[in-house]
KOLKEMAR-90301 format. One record per atom (N, C-alpha, C): residue in three letters; chain; x, y, z; atom name; residue number from 1. Coordinates in steps of 0.1 Angstrom, whole numbers, plus 5000, padded with zeros to 4 digits. Example, Ala and Ser with C-alpha at 12.3 -4.5 7.8 and 13.67 -1.06 7.14 Angstrom:
REM KOLKEMAR-90301
+-----+-------+------+------+------+------+-----+
: res : chain :    x :    y :    z : atom :   n :
+-----+-------+------+------+------+------+-----+
: ala :     A : 5132 : 4943 : 5078 :    N :   1 :
: ala :     A : 5123 : 4955 : 5078 :   CA :   1 :
: ala :     A : 5132 : 4967 : 5078 :    C :   1 :
: ser :     A : 5128 : 4978 : 5071 :    N :   2 :
: ser :     A : 5137 : 4989 : 5071 :   CA :   2 :
: ser :     A : 5129 : 5000 : 5079 :    C :   2 :
+-----+-------+------+------+------+------+-----+
This chain:
REM KOLKEMAR-90301
+-----+-------+------+------+------+------+-----+
: res : chain :    x :    y :    z : atom :   n :
+-----+-------+------+------+------+------+-----+
: gln :     A : 5969 : 2618 : 8316 :    N :   1 :
: gln :     A : 5981 : 2610 : 8318 :   CA :   1 :
: gln :     A : 5978 : 2598 : 8327 :    C :   1 :
: val :     A : 5968 : 2599 : 8336 :    N :   2 :
: val :     A : 5965 : 2588 : 8345 :   CA :   2 :
: val :     A : 5950 : 2585 : 8345 :    C :   2 :
: gln :     A : 5946 : 2572 : 8345 :    N :   3 :
: gln :     A : 5933 : 2568 : 8347 :   CA :   3 :
: gln :     A : 5932 : 2559 : 8359 :    C :   3 :
: ile :     A : 5924 : 2562 : 8368 :    N :   4 :
: ile :     A : 5923 : 2556 : 8381 :   CA :   4 :
: ile :     A : 5910 : 2548 : 8383 :    C :   4 :
: val :     A : 5911 : 2536 : 8387 :    N :   5 :
: val :     A : 5899 : 2528 : 8390 :   CA :   5 :
: val :     A : 5900 : 2522 : 8404 :    C :   5 :
: glu :     A : 5890 : 2525 : 8412 :    N :   6 :
: glu :     A : 5890 : 2521 : 8426 :   CA :   6 :
: glu :     A : 5879 : 2511 : 8428 :    C :   6 :
: ser :     A : 5881 : 2502 : 8437 :    N :   7 :
: ser :     A : 5872 : 2491 : 8440 :   CA :   7 :
: ser :     A : 5874 : 2486 : 8455 :    C :   7 :
: gly :     A : 5864 : 2479 : 8460 :    N :   8 :
: gly :     A : 5865 : 2472 : 8473 :   CA :   8 :
: gly :     A : 5857 : 2478 : 8484 :    C :   8 :
: gly :     A : 5852 : 2490 : 8482 :    N :   9 :
: gly :     A : 5844 : 2496 : 8493 :   CA :   9 :
: gly :     A : 5831 : 2489 : 8495 :    C :   9 :
: gly :     A : 5824 : 2491 : 8506 :    N :  10 :
: gly :     A : 5812 : 2485 : 8509 :   CA :  10 :
: gly :     A : 5808 : 2486 : 8523 :    C :  10 :
: leu :     A : 5798 : 2478 : 8528 :    N :  11 :
: leu :     A : 5793 : 2478 : 8541 :   CA :  11 :
: leu :     A : 5799 : 2467 : 8549 :    C :  11 :
: val :     A : 5804 : 2470 : 8561 :    N :  12 :
: val :     A : 5810 : 2459 : 8569 :   CA :  12 :
: val :     A : 5807 : 2462 : 8584 :    C :  12 :
: gln :     A : 5806 : 2451 : 8591 :    N :  13 :
: gln :     A : 5803 : 2452 : 8606 :   CA :  13 :
: gln :     A : 5815 : 2456 : 8614 :    C :  13 :
: pro :     A : 5813 : 2463 : 8625 :    N :  14 :
: pro :     A : 5825 : 2466 : 8633 :   CA :  14 :
: pro :     A : 5833 : 2453 : 8636 :    C :  14 :
: gly :     A : 5846 : 2455 : 8636 :    N :  15 :
: gly :     A : 5855 : 2444 : 8637 :   CA :  15 :
: gly :     A : 5858 : 2436 : 8625 :    C :  15 :
: gly :     A : 5851 : 2439 : 8614 :    N :  16 :
: gly :     A : 5853 : 2433 : 8601 :   CA :  16 :
: gly :     A : 5865 : 2438 : 8593 :    C :  16 :
: ser :     A : 5866 : 2433 : 8581 :    N :  17 :
: ser :     A : 5877 : 2437 : 8573 :   CA :  17 :
: ser :     A : 5873 : 2440 : 8559 :    C :  17 :
: leu :     A : 5880 : 2448 : 8552 :    N :  18 :
: leu :     A : 5878 : 2451 : 8538 :   CA :  18 :
: leu :     A : 5892 : 2454 : 8531 :    C :  18 :
: lys :     A : 5892 : 2451 : 8518 :    N :  19 :
: lys :     A : 5904 : 2454 : 8511 :   CA :  19 :
: lys :     A : 5901 : 2463 : 8499 :    C :  19 :
: leu :     A : 5907 : 2474 : 8498 :    N :  20 :
: leu :     A : 5905 : 2484 : 8488 :   CA :  20 :
: leu :     A : 5916 : 2483 : 8477 :    C :  20 :
: thr :     A : 5913 : 2485 : 8465 :    N :  21 :
: thr :     A : 5922 : 2484 : 8454 :   CA :  21 :
: thr :     A : 5921 : 2497 : 8446 :    C :  21 :
: cys :     A : 5933 : 2502 : 8442 :    N :  22 :
: cys :     A : 5934 : 2514 : 8433 :   CA :  22 :
: cys :     A : 5943 : 2510 : 8422 :    C :  22 :
: ala :     A : 5938 : 2509 : 8410 :    N :  23 :
: ala :     A : 5945 : 2506 : 8398 :   CA :  23 :
: ala :     A : 5947 : 2518 : 8389 :    C :  23 :
: ala :     A : 5959 : 2522 : 8386 :    N :  24 :
: ala :     A : 5962 : 2533 : 8378 :   CA :  24 :
: ala :     A : 5968 : 2529 : 8364 :    C :  24 :
: ser :     A : 5963 : 2535 : 8354 :    N :  25 :
: ser :     A : 5968 : 2533 : 8340 :   CA :  25 :
: ser :     A : 5975 : 2546 : 8336 :    C :  25 :
: val :     A : 5988 : 2545 : 8334 :    N :  26 :
: val :     A : 5997 : 2556 : 8331 :   CA :  26 :
: val :     A : 6001 : 2556 : 8316 :    C :  26 :
: thr :     A : 5999 : 2567 : 8309 :    N :  27 :
: thr :     A : 6003 : 2568 : 8295 :   CA :  27 :
: thr :     A : 6016 : 2577 : 8294 :    C :  27 :
: ile :     A : 6017 : 2587 : 8303 :    N :  28 :
: ile :     A : 6029 : 2596 : 8303 :   CA :  28 :
: ile :     A : 6035 : 2597 : 8317 :    C :  28 :
: gly :     A : 6048 : 2595 : 8318 :    N :  29 :
: gly :     A : 6054 : 2596 : 8331 :   CA :  29 :
: gly :     A : 6054 : 2583 : 8339 :    C :  29 :
: ser :     A : 6057 : 2584 : 8351 :    N :  30 :
: ser :     A : 6057 : 2572 : 8360 :   CA :  30 :
: ser :     A : 6052 : 2577 : 8374 :    C :  30 :
: ile :     A : 6048 : 2567 : 8381 :    N :  31 :
: ile :     A : 6042 : 2570 : 8394 :   CA :  31 :
: ile :     A : 6053 : 2571 : 8405 :    C :  31 :
: tyr :     A : 6054 : 2582 : 8412 :    N :  32 :
: tyr :     A : 6063 : 2583 : 8423 :   CA :  32 :
: tyr :     A : 6058 : 2578 : 8436 :    C :  32 :
: ala :     A : 6045 : 2580 : 8439 :    N :  33 :
: ala :     A : 6039 : 2576 : 8451 :   CA :  33 :
: ala :     A : 6024 : 2574 : 8449 :    C :  33 :
: met :     A : 6018 : 2566 : 8457 :    N :  34 :
: met :     A : 6004 : 2565 : 8458 :   CA :  34 :
: met :     A : 5999 : 2566 : 8472 :    C :  34 :
: ala :     A : 5987 : 2570 : 8474 :    N :  35 :
: ala :     A : 5982 : 2572 : 8488 :   CA :  35 :
: ala :     A : 5967 : 2570 : 8489 :    C :  35 :
: trp :     A : 5963 : 2567 : 8501 :    N :  36 :
: trp :     A : 5949 : 2567 : 8504 :   CA :  36 :
: trp :     A : 5945 : 2578 : 8513 :    C :  36 :
: tyr :     A : 5935 : 2585 : 8510 :    N :  37 :
: tyr :     A : 5929 : 2596 : 8519 :   CA :  37 :
: tyr :     A : 5915 : 2592 : 8522 :    C :  37 :
: arg :     A : 5909 : 2598 : 8532 :    N :  38 :
: arg :     A : 5895 : 2595 : 8535 :   CA :  38 :
: arg :     A : 5889 : 2608 : 8540 :    C :  38 :
: gln :     A : 5876 : 2609 : 8538 :    N :  39 :
: gln :     A : 5868 : 2621 : 8543 :   CA :  39 :
: gln :     A : 5855 : 2616 : 8547 :    C :  39 :
: ala :     A : 5852 : 2618 : 8560 :    N :  40 :
: ala :     A : 5839 : 2616 : 8566 :   CA :  40 :
: ala :     A : 5830 : 2628 : 8565 :    C :  40 :
: pro :     A : 5817 : 2627 : 8565 :    N :  41 :
: pro :     A : 5808 : 2639 : 8564 :   CA :  41 :
: pro :     A : 5811 : 2649 : 8575 :    C :  41 :
: gly :     A : 5813 : 2661 : 8571 :    N :  42 :
: gly :     A : 5816 : 2672 : 8580 :   CA :  42 :
: gly :     A : 5830 : 2672 : 8586 :    C :  42 :
: lys :     A : 5839 : 2663 : 8580 :    N :  43 :
: lys :     A : 5852 : 2662 : 8586 :   CA :  43 :
: lys :     A : 5863 : 2666 : 8575 :    C :  43 :
: gln :     A : 5875 : 2669 : 8580 :    N :  44 :
: gln :     A : 5886 : 2672 : 8571 :   CA :  44 :
: gln :     A : 5891 : 2659 : 8564 :    C :  44 :
: arg :     A : 5895 : 2661 : 8551 :    N :  45 :
: arg :     A : 5901 : 2650 : 8544 :   CA :  45 :
: arg :     A : 5915 : 2646 : 8550 :    C :  45 :
: asp :     A : 5917 : 2634 : 8554 :    N :  46 :
: asp :     A : 5929 : 2630 : 8561 :   CA :  46 :
: asp :     A : 5936 : 2620 : 8553 :    C :  46 :
: met :     A : 5949 : 2620 : 8555 :    N :  47 :
: met :     A : 5958 : 2610 : 8549 :   CA :  47 :
: met :     A : 5956 : 2597 : 8557 :    C :  47 :
: val :     A : 5955 : 2586 : 8551 :    N :  48 :
: val :     A : 5953 : 2573 : 8557 :   CA :  48 :
: val :     A : 5967 : 2565 : 8556 :    C :  48 :
: ala :     A : 5972 : 2564 : 8544 :    N :  49 :
: ala :     A : 5985 : 2557 : 8542 :   CA :  49 :
: ala :     A : 5991 : 2561 : 8529 :    C :  49 :
: thr :     A : 6004 : 2561 : 8529 :    N :  50 :
: thr :     A : 6011 : 2564 : 8516 :   CA :  50 :
: thr :     A : 6022 : 2554 : 8514 :    C :  50 :
: ile :     A : 6026 : 2553 : 8501 :    N :  51 :
: ile :     A : 6036 : 2543 : 8498 :   CA :  51 :
: ile :     A : 6044 : 2549 : 8486 :    C :  51 :
: val :     A : 6057 : 2549 : 8487 :    N :  52 :
: val :     A : 6066 : 2553 : 8476 :   CA :  52 :
: val :     A : 6069 : 2541 : 8467 :    C :  52 :
: met :     A : 6067 : 2542 : 8454 :    N :  53 :
: met :     A : 6067 : 2531 : 8445 :   CA :  53 :
: met :     A : 6081 : 2525 : 8444 :    C :  53 :
: arg :     A : 6092 : 2534 : 8444 :    N :  54 :
: arg :     A : 6105 : 2529 : 8442 :   CA :  54 :
: arg :     A : 6112 : 2523 : 8454 :    C :  54 :
: thr :     A : 6107 : 2526 : 8466 :    N :  55 :
: thr :     A : 6114 : 2522 : 8478 :   CA :  55 :
: thr :     A : 6105 : 2514 : 8487 :    C :  55 :
: thr :     A : 6092 : 2514 : 8485 :    N :  56 :
: thr :     A : 6082 : 2508 : 8493 :   CA :  56 :
: thr :     A : 6081 : 2515 : 8507 :    C :  56 :
: thr :     A : 6087 : 2527 : 8508 :    N :  57 :
: thr :     A : 6086 : 2535 : 8520 :   CA :  57 :
: thr :     A : 6071 : 2538 : 8523 :    C :  57 :
: thr :     A : 6067 : 2535 : 8535 :    N :  58 :
: thr :     A : 6053 : 2537 : 8539 :   CA :  58 :
: thr :     A : 6051 : 2546 : 8551 :    C :  58 :
: his :     A : 6039 : 2552 : 8552 :    N :  59 :
: his :     A : 6035 : 2560 : 8563 :   CA :  59 :
: his :     A : 6021 : 2559 : 8565 :    C :  59 :
: tyr :     A : 6017 : 2558 : 8578 :    N :  60 :
: tyr :     A : 6003 : 2556 : 8582 :   CA :  60 :
: tyr :     A : 5998 : 2567 : 8591 :    C :  60 :
: gly :     A : 5985 : 2570 : 8589 :    N :  61 :
: gly :     A : 5979 : 2579 : 8599 :   CA :  61 :
: gly :     A : 5978 : 2573 : 8613 :    C :  61 :
: glu :     A : 5979 : 2580 : 8623 :    N :  62 :
: glu :     A : 5980 : 2575 : 8636 :   CA :  62 :
: glu :     A : 5968 : 2566 : 8640 :    C :  62 :
: ser :     A : 5956 : 2570 : 8635 :    N :  63 :
: ser :     A : 5944 : 2563 : 8639 :   CA :  63 :
: ser :     A : 5943 : 2550 : 8633 :    C :  63 :
: val :     A : 5950 : 2547 : 8622 :    N :  64 :
: val :     A : 5949 : 2534 : 8615 :   CA :  64 :
: val :     A : 5961 : 2525 : 8617 :    C :  64 :
: lys :     A : 5971 : 2531 : 8623 :    N :  65 :
: lys :     A : 5984 : 2523 : 8625 :   CA :  65 :
: lys :     A : 5981 : 2510 : 8633 :    C :  65 :
: gly :     A : 5986 : 2499 : 8627 :    N :  66 :
: gly :     A : 5985 : 2486 : 8633 :   CA :  66 :
: gly :     A : 5972 : 2479 : 8629 :    C :  66 :
: arg :     A : 5963 : 2486 : 8622 :    N :  67 :
: arg :     A : 5951 : 2480 : 8617 :   CA :  67 :
: arg :     A : 5950 : 2479 : 8602 :    C :  67 :
: phe :     A : 5956 : 2489 : 8595 :    N :  68 :
: phe :     A : 5956 : 2490 : 8581 :   CA :  68 :
: phe :     A : 5970 : 2487 : 8575 :    C :  68 :
: thr :     A : 5970 : 2480 : 8564 :    N :  69 :
: thr :     A : 5983 : 2478 : 8557 :   CA :  69 :
: thr :     A : 5982 : 2482 : 8542 :    C :  69 :
: ile :     A : 5992 : 2490 : 8538 :    N :  70 :
: ile :     A : 5992 : 2495 : 8524 :   CA :  70 :
: ile :     A : 6003 : 2487 : 8517 :    C :  70 :
: ser :     A : 6000 : 2484 : 8504 :    N :  71 :
: ser :     A : 6010 : 2476 : 8496 :   CA :  71 :
: ser :     A : 6008 : 2481 : 8482 :    C :  71 :
: arg :     A : 6017 : 2477 : 8473 :    N :  72 :
: arg :     A : 6016 : 2480 : 8459 :   CA :  72 :
: arg :     A : 6023 : 2470 : 8450 :    C :  72 :
: asp :     A : 6018 : 2469 : 8438 :    N :  73 :
: asp :     A : 6024 : 2461 : 8427 :   CA :  73 :
: asp :     A : 6029 : 2470 : 8416 :    C :  73 :
: asn :     A : 6042 : 2472 : 8416 :    N :  74 :
: asn :     A : 6047 : 2482 : 8406 :   CA :  74 :
: asn :     A : 6044 : 2478 : 8391 :    C :  74 :
: ala :     A : 6045 : 2465 : 8389 :    N :  75 :
: ala :     A : 6042 : 2460 : 8375 :   CA :  75 :
: ala :     A : 6028 : 2464 : 8370 :    C :  75 :
: lys :     A : 6019 : 2465 : 8379 :    N :  76 :
: lys :     A : 6005 : 2467 : 8376 :   CA :  76 :
: lys :     A : 6001 : 2482 : 8379 :    C :  76 :
: asn :     A : 6010 : 2490 : 8385 :    N :  77 :
: asn :     A : 6006 : 2503 : 8390 :   CA :  77 :
: asn :     A : 5994 : 2503 : 8399 :    C :  77 :
: thr :     A : 5994 : 2493 : 8408 :    N :  78 :
: thr :     A : 5982 : 2491 : 8416 :   CA :  78 :
: thr :     A : 5986 : 2492 : 8431 :    C :  78 :
: met :     A : 5977 : 2498 : 8438 :    N :  79 :
: met :     A : 5979 : 2499 : 8453 :   CA :  79 :
: met :     A : 5967 : 2493 : 8460 :    C :  79 :
: tyr :     A : 5970 : 2487 : 8472 :    N :  80 :
: tyr :     A : 5960 : 2480 : 8480 :   CA :  80 :
: tyr :     A : 5960 : 2486 : 8494 :    C :  80 :
: leu :     A : 5949 : 2485 : 8500 :    N :  81 :
: leu :     A : 5947 : 2489 : 8514 :   CA :  81 :
: leu :     A : 5939 : 2478 : 8521 :    C :  81 :
: gln :     A : 5946 : 2470 : 8529 :    N :  82 :
: gln :     A : 5940 : 2460 : 8537 :   CA :  82 :
: gln :     A : 5936 : 2466 : 8550 :    C :  82 :
: met :     A : 5923 : 2466 : 8553 :    N :  83 :
: met :     A : 5918 : 2472 : 8565 :   CA :  83 :
: met :     A : 5912 : 2461 : 8574 :    C :  83 :
: ser :     A : 5916 : 2461 : 8587 :    N :  84 :
: ser :     A : 5910 : 2451 : 8596 :   CA :  84 :
: ser :     A : 5906 : 2459 : 8609 :    C :  84 :
: ser :     A : 5899 : 2451 : 8618 :    N :  85 :
: ser :     A : 5895 : 2457 : 8630 :   CA :  85 :
: ser :     A : 5888 : 2471 : 8628 :    C :  85 :
: leu :     A : 5879 : 2471 : 8618 :    N :  86 :
: leu :     A : 5872 : 2483 : 8614 :   CA :  86 :
: leu :     A : 5862 : 2487 : 8625 :    C :  86 :
: asn :     A : 5861 : 2500 : 8627 :    N :  87 :
: asn :     A : 5851 : 2506 : 8636 :   CA :  87 :
: asn :     A : 5844 : 2517 : 8630 :    C :  87 :
: pro :     A : 5833 : 2522 : 8636 :    N :  88 :
: pro :     A : 5825 : 2532 : 8629 :   CA :  88 :
: pro :     A : 5832 : 2545 : 8626 :    C :  88 :
: glu :     A : 5843 : 2548 : 8633 :    N :  89 :
: glu :     A : 5851 : 2559 : 8630 :   CA :  89 :
: glu :     A : 5858 : 2558 : 8617 :    C :  89 :
: asp :     A : 5859 : 2546 : 8611 :    N :  90 :
: asp :     A : 5865 : 2544 : 8598 :   CA :  90 :
: asp :     A : 5856 : 2547 : 8587 :    C :  90 :
: thr :     A : 5843 : 2549 : 8589 :    N :  91 :
: thr :     A : 5833 : 2552 : 8579 :   CA :  91 :
: thr :     A : 5837 : 2565 : 8572 :    C :  91 :
: ala :     A : 5838 : 2565 : 8559 :    N :  92 :
: ala :     A : 5842 : 2576 : 8551 :   CA :  92 :
: ala :     A : 5843 : 2572 : 8536 :    C :  92 :
: val :     A : 5844 : 2583 : 8528 :    N :  93 :
: val :     A : 5848 : 2580 : 8514 :   CA :  93 :
: val :     A : 5863 : 2580 : 8513 :    C :  93 :
: tyr :     A : 5868 : 2569 : 8507 :    N :  94 :
: tyr :     A : 5882 : 2567 : 8506 :   CA :  94 :
: tyr :     A : 5886 : 2570 : 8492 :    C :  94 :
: tyr :     A : 5896 : 2579 : 8491 :    N :  95 :
: tyr :     A : 5901 : 2584 : 8478 :   CA :  95 :
: tyr :     A : 5915 : 2579 : 8475 :    C :  95 :
: cys :     A : 5918 : 2575 : 8463 :    N :  96 :
: cys :     A : 5931 : 2571 : 8458 :   CA :  96 :
: cys :     A : 5938 : 2584 : 8452 :    C :  96 :
: asn :     A : 5950 : 2586 : 8456 :    N :  97 :
: asn :     A : 5958 : 2597 : 8451 :   CA :  97 :
: asn :     A : 5970 : 2592 : 8444 :    C :  97 :
: val :     A : 5973 : 2596 : 8432 :    N :  98 :
: val :     A : 5985 : 2592 : 8425 :   CA :  98 :
: val :     A : 5994 : 2604 : 8422 :    C :  98 :
: leu :     A : 6006 : 2603 : 8426 :    N :  99 :
: leu :     A : 6016 : 2614 : 8424 :   CA :  99 :
: leu :     A : 6025 : 2610 : 8412 :    C :  99 :
: leu :     A : 6023 : 2617 : 8401 :    N : 100 :
: leu :     A : 6029 : 2613 : 8388 :   CA : 100 :
: leu :     A : 6042 : 2622 : 8386 :    C : 100 :
: glu :     A : 6052 : 2616 : 8382 :    N : 101 :
: glu :     A : 6065 : 2622 : 8378 :   CA : 101 :
: glu :     A : 6067 : 2622 : 8363 :    C : 101 :
: thr :     A : 6069 : 2634 : 8357 :    N : 102 :
: thr :     A : 6070 : 2635 : 8342 :   CA : 102 :
: thr :     A : 6081 : 2644 : 8338 :    C : 102 :
: gly :     A : 6087 : 2641 : 8326 :    N : 103 :
: gly :     A : 6096 : 2650 : 8320 :   CA : 103 :
: gly :     A : 6110 : 2649 : 8326 :    C : 103 :
: val :     A : 6119 : 2656 : 8319 :    N : 104 :
: val :     A : 6133 : 2657 : 8323 :   CA : 104 :
: val :     A : 6134 : 2663 : 8337 :    C : 104 :
: ala :     A : 6126 : 2673 : 8339 :    N : 105 :
: ala :     A : 6126 : 2681 : 8352 :   CA : 105 :
: ala :     A : 6119 : 2673 : 8363 :    C : 105 :
: lys :     A : 6113 : 2662 : 8359 :    N : 106 :
: lys :     A : 6106 : 2653 : 8369 :   CA : 106 :
: lys :     A : 6095 : 2661 : 8377 :    C : 106 :
: thr :     A : 6087 : 2668 : 8369 :    N : 107 :
: thr :     A : 6076 : 2676 : 8375 :   CA : 107 :
: thr :     A : 6066 : 2666 : 8381 :    C : 107 :
: leu :     A : 6061 : 2670 : 8393 :    N : 108 :
: leu :     A : 6052 : 2662 : 8400 :   CA : 108 :
: leu :     A : 6038 : 2668 : 8399 :    C : 108 :
: asn :     A : 6028 : 2660 : 8396 :    N : 109 :
: asn :     A : 6014 : 2663 : 8396 :   CA : 109 :
: asn :     A : 6006 : 2652 : 8402 :    C : 109 :
: asp :     A : 5995 : 2656 : 8409 :    N : 110 :
: asp :     A : 5987 : 2645 : 8415 :   CA : 110 :
: asp :     A : 5974 : 2644 : 8409 :    C : 110 :
: tyr :     A : 5968 : 2632 : 8410 :    N : 111 :
: tyr :     A : 5956 : 2628 : 8404 :   CA : 111 :
: tyr :     A : 5947 : 2621 : 8414 :    C : 111 :
: trp :     A : 5934 : 2623 : 8413 :    N : 112 :
: trp :     A : 5925 : 2617 : 8423 :   CA : 112 :
: trp :     A : 5915 : 2608 : 8417 :    C : 112 :
: gly :     A : 5912 : 2597 : 8424 :    N : 113 :
: gly :     A : 5901 : 2588 : 8420 :   CA : 113 :
: gly :     A : 5888 : 2594 : 8424 :    C : 113 :
: gln :     A : 5877 : 2587 : 8420 :    N : 114 :
: gln :     A : 5864 : 2592 : 8423 :   CA : 114 :
: gln :     A : 5860 : 2589 : 8438 :    C : 114 :
: gly :     A : 5867 : 2580 : 8444 :    N : 115 :
: gly :     A : 5864 : 2577 : 8458 :   CA : 115 :
: gly :     A : 5855 : 2564 : 8459 :    C : 115 :
: thr :     A : 5856 : 2557 : 8470 :    N : 116 :
: thr :     A : 5848 : 2546 : 8472 :   CA : 116 :
: thr :     A : 5843 : 2546 : 8487 :    C : 116 :
: gln :     A : 5830 : 2543 : 8489 :    N : 117 :
: gln :     A : 5824 : 2545 : 8502 :   CA : 117 :
: gln :     A : 5827 : 2532 : 8510 :    C : 117 :
: val :     A : 5832 : 2535 : 8522 :    N : 118 :
: val :     A : 5833 : 2524 : 8532 :   CA : 118 :
: val :     A : 5824 : 2528 : 8544 :    C : 118 :
: thr :     A : 5815 : 2519 : 8547 :    N : 119 :
: thr :     A : 5806 : 2521 : 8558 :   CA : 119 :
: thr :     A : 5807 : 2510 : 8569 :    C : 119 :
: val :     A : 5810 : 2513 : 8581 :    N : 120 :
: val :     A : 5812 : 2504 : 8592 :   CA : 120 :
: val :     A : 5800 : 2506 : 8601 :    C : 120 :
: ser :     A : 5791 : 2496 : 8602 :    N : 121 :
: ser :     A : 5779 : 2497 : 8610 :   CA : 121 :
: ser :     A : 5774 : 2484 : 8613 :    C : 121 :
: ser :     A : 5768 : 2483 : 8625 :    N : 122 :
: ser :     A : 5761 : 2470 : 8629 :   CA : 122 :
: ser :     A : 5746 : 2471 : 8627 :    C : 122 :
+-----+-------+------+------+------+------+-----+
């Protein structure tokens, strides 16, 4: 039902910026929300930012608040994460999550991208 393509990861120096993109192709249903998660080696996978497609309601993890900005383009089913003031603690694999709503019952199912590596190092 969903094909996810992520891009934008890479190597950046502390204090630098990166912009991640998650493009979702939907054949059945519609996207209710999209989110970015990240997981560093040996660490728990944490929510970075979420956005509801219908309302643009957003939520950020405490550690990224004020530095990261999430946005979306409903027409393209695409989500972005603008990251600034990056520090080594932001180093992780960043995953795109898509919450899909289908059918009369509006059943919710989630889908994951392959992840993109973000490395912050001098």
